[in-house]
N, C-alpha and C positions, 0 to 999 in steps of 0.2 A: 084755186081751193083744195082739189084734189091733191096737188104737190104739197101742200102745207100738211094735210091730213097722212100721206104716205110718210114725210119728213118725220113727224110726230111718231108715228107706227115705227121707224126704223130707229129712232132715237130711244124708245122706250124700250124696244127689244135689247138695243145695245147696254141700255142701264140695267135690265133685268139680267142681262149674262154678266156684265161684270160684277153684279152683286152676289150672284152664283157663283163664280170664280173665286171672289175673295172668301167667302162661306166655305168653299170647298179648301182653299188654298189654308186657311186657319185652321180647319179641321186636322189636315194633316199635318201641321207644324207642332200642334198642341200635343204635348207629352200626355202619354196615356197614364189614366188615372191607375194611382198605387193599387196592386191587389193588397187585400187586409188578411190575414189568416183567421180562417174560421175559429168560432168556440171550441169544435172537435180539436182543433190544434192547439189552442193556446191552453184551454183547462186542465185541470189535473189529471183527468180520464186519458188524455194522450199520455202521460207518463205511463200510466199501467201497461197501455201497449207497448209502448218501447220499451219497457223493461220484461215483458211477455217475450219481447223479440230475443233481446239479449240474454235472457235465461235459456230461450230455445237454441239460440246459436252455441252458448256454453255447454249446453247437453249434449249437442250433435257432435260439438269437436271432440269433447271428452270421451263419448262412446265410440266415436271413430278412431280415436289414438292420433289425430291431427294437432298440431300447434293452434292456437287460436289466432284468428286474422289481426294485423298489426293496425287495430282500430285508432283513430283519433277522434272520430266525429260520426253524428248522426244527424240526418234530417229526416223529419216527419212531416207528411203532407195531408195524412188523415185518410189516405187509400193506401199508401207505402211507407216503407221503411228502407232508407238509403243509409249503409254504413260505408263512411268514407274510410280509406286504407292509406295508411304512409307507405306499405310497400306495392307491390304488384302480384295479385293472386288471382288467376283466371281460372280457378277449381273452387266453387263454392259447395257448401254441404245442401242438402235440403232444409229449407224451400227457397233459398237465397239463389240469385242469379247474378252471375259475374258481369259487368258492365264497365265501359270506358276503360279498355284493355287491363281488366281487373283491378284498376283502384277503386272501383264501387262495387258493393254488393247490395242487391235490390230485393225486396221481399214484399209482396202485397200483405194488407192486412188480412185480408179473405184467406192467404195461403196460410198464416200465421195462427188463423183460427181456427184451422181444422184441426180434427184429432191428430195427435201426433205423440211422441215420447215427452215426458215430463220433463220440462226445463231444470237448470242448476241455477244455485244463487249468482247472481251477476258480480261478485266480488271482483273480479279483475276490472270491470268497468264502473267500480262506485262511484269514483269522482267523475263520471260522464254527467255534465248538467247543462241546464238550458243556459245560453248565452243570448237569445232574443229569437225573433223571429226574421226571415229573409222571405220577403214579399206573402205568399200564402203558407210556407213552410216554417216549420219549428226547428231550429238548428240547436243542438247541443255537442260540447267539446269535452272530451276527456283531459281534465288538467292536469293529471300525471304524468302525460304525454310530453309536457314541456320540457321535461328533463330536470328542471328545479324551480325557477319562479316564472309566475305568471304577474306583470305589473298593468293595472290599468290606471290609466291619468285621464284627466278631464275636470269638468265642473264638478266640486266636491258632493253637491247634492244628488247628482246622478251616478257618481262611481261609489257612493255609499248605498244608493238605492238598489244598484244591481248586485252589489256584495252581498245584501241583506238578502235579496231574493235568492243567490245562489247559497248561502249558510242554510237557509231555510228549506230549500229542496234538496238538500245534502240531507239535513237531517229529519226531515219528514216525507220525504219522496220514497217511491218504491227503488228507485233505481240503485240510490246510497244508502239502503236499508242497513247497511251494514258498516259504514264508513265514520269516522270521527272528526271533530272539527275542535280546534283550538284557536281562540282569540287571544291575541298577543297584546301585551302592553295598554296603552290608551283605549285599544278597541275593546277589551275586556269589559269595560264600561260604558261604552259609546251608547248613547240611547238609540242611535240607528239599527246597531246590530244586536245590542244585548238588551237593552232597556224597553223593549215593548212586548214584554212578556215571552218571548221565546225561551222555551224550556225543554231539555233534553237529557238524558242520562249519556248520551254521547257528546255533549258539548261542556267544553274544558275552557280554562283561563289559564294564563301563565303571564309571570311579569316582563318576560324576556322571550325571543324566539329560542336562545339557548336553553333556557329553562324547559321550554316546550317539547325540543328537540329530544333533551335527554331524557324524556318518559317513554322513548320510543328505541327501539335500537333494530339492527338488522343489515346483512349486507345486500348488496345489491345484486338483483337478478340478471342472469346473462341473457342477452337478446335472444328473444324466440328465433329458431331456425324456421326455413321453408319459404320465405319470399324470395322473390326472383329479382329482378331490377329494382334498384331504390328511387324514391322520388325525391324532390325537394322538400318535401314534408319530412318524410323520411328522416333526411339529414338535419332537419331542424330540430328534430326529438332525440337526435343524439343515439339512435338504433337502441333506446332502452324498450326493455319488454313492458308489455303492459299488464304483465301477471304481477298481481300484488304478491308479496312475501306470502306463501301458502300458511293458513291459518291466523294470519293478522290481520286486522281491519286496516285499509287505506286511511290515510290520515291528512286532512287539509288545515294547514295552519295560515291564519289570515293576520297581517301585519299591515301598520300604516307605513308609508316610505320612511318617513323620517326616523323609524326604529328599526330597520332592517340593518343588521350586524353587516358592516363594511369589510370585516379583517377576512384574509384569503382564508379558504378553508371552514367559513362558519357554518355551511350547511352538509359538511361532509358526514353529519349523522342522519341526513334525510334517507328515507329507505326508499327503494324501488317500489312506486305506485303511490307514494305520498306525494304531495304538493304544497308550494308556498305561494299564497295570493297576497301581492301586496298592492294596498290603495294608494295612488299617487305613482308618479314618475320616478321609475328606478331601473338599474341596470337588471336586466332580466332577461331569460330565455326567448320568452313571448313577450313583446311591450305593444299592450292595447290601447285604445283610445275613446273614451265615452263622448259623445255629443252633446250640446245642450238640447239638440233636437231629439233626442233619447236614441239617436243611433250609436252604433258601436262598430270601431273600425278595429278588426282582427289581427292587422298586418298580413304579415306572409301566409298565414294559413287561408286568406283570400274568401272568407267568408262574409257576404255582404248582409250586415244586421242593420234593418233600418228601425228597428225597435226593440231595445234591449229587455233581458228579464226584469230589471225592476219595473217596467212600465207595460209588463203584459196582465198584471193584476187589476 
């Protein structure tokens, strides 16, 4: 009898151990729950913080007589702002600190909120727009850094939602406060982009991209100096300067892929600091893809966007 009881106890303990081991294994193999960006990162107030940071950066560089950093993106966590640089610059103005071998400048929100010299209009970065969130962070990209065109392919509904978020941010957000937008061809009357009450004195329409480009003029600005070794991102943007033509507002042209002119030299009138956003699959300097799940693949830029800008509202 005692032998049976002992055996039962041993078997019971073995079963409990097996169950515990199974639970532990499942917990270890279970992928971590995705971290969602907080309201402080997603909502409009975040753009005010980012704009203040870019203004402070512009002001510090102008006052010290140094070239602006070769910035192509911004990442905001709610506590800090990271500037993503296409070149390597290991010397950053206050309150920024150079990290990642000079490819990233970082400043805390607290440091940017401390009293300091007044900022300057963030004109050189006016086409820096939210592309989405990467985990808990908000990611922005300067579309003008593409060198010419940015195409976004994928499910039409997702592409149009993302594009509307971008256009709205440029026209109503603080960072793009000086930028202009032209909706080209069929997009001029598209209900997704221009048929839901979006109004601005900086919003234009054009029957064709050539017509839209004819309204602007200017020669490309030479690449800014001061960068050391270049990175892959630098080569992707073809060394273009992020400085817009002085005194002229940067311009974003939005066109459907089917209406993008294919002839050689069609974009020669595009000024430095401007950008063409193409909705649909098309040859482009930057080719991105929206997913049906709300993600956005930014290709060689390497930003892991799990929720694109059109899904943040």
